[in-house]
Each structure stands twice: as structure tokens, then as C-alpha cells.
Steps between C-alpha positions, in 0.01 A plus 500: 500500500123475542534174689736667749244775568230238556723309741564818698128577520427144616773523765351824637154342508632197687683720750184702563298186558766364734508820704121518519473138612774550760320810625175309543682220682675748730171674571319177581773350720629804690309822449141373515535308831674799662229742389225255596643462848537875537137574409362189671370288212405143578728216398249347259466827308877540493542147362236569232677821395837319490348232277363761263838673475683173438253409224561839343877444522465166320297652217761761418 
């Protein structure tokens, strides 16, 4: 019975990490370039911010 509770807690943790990583990927690929274009950021700064978000997504 204790093992089942631990498995459930691990599954929830994995799902949270998956959602967080997917959110970072979505932000770096779609949301960040749209916002950068709207406010007029340069392409090099946008690429640097995308790289930082993708690194954060890989660490999760």
C-alpha cells in the first residue's frame, strides 16, 4: 500500500515536470518571438532569450 502511494506521488511529480517543460518550450518557440516582434526587440536578443528558455526546459 505504501508503494502505491509513492508511485502516485512520483507520477504527479513527473506530470508537473512535463507540463513545466512543455510550457517553457511553448514560450520559447511561439510566445517569446511574438512578444519580441510586438515590442521591437532585436533578433539577437530574442535568440538569446529563446536559448535561455530552452535550457530551462531541459533542466526540468
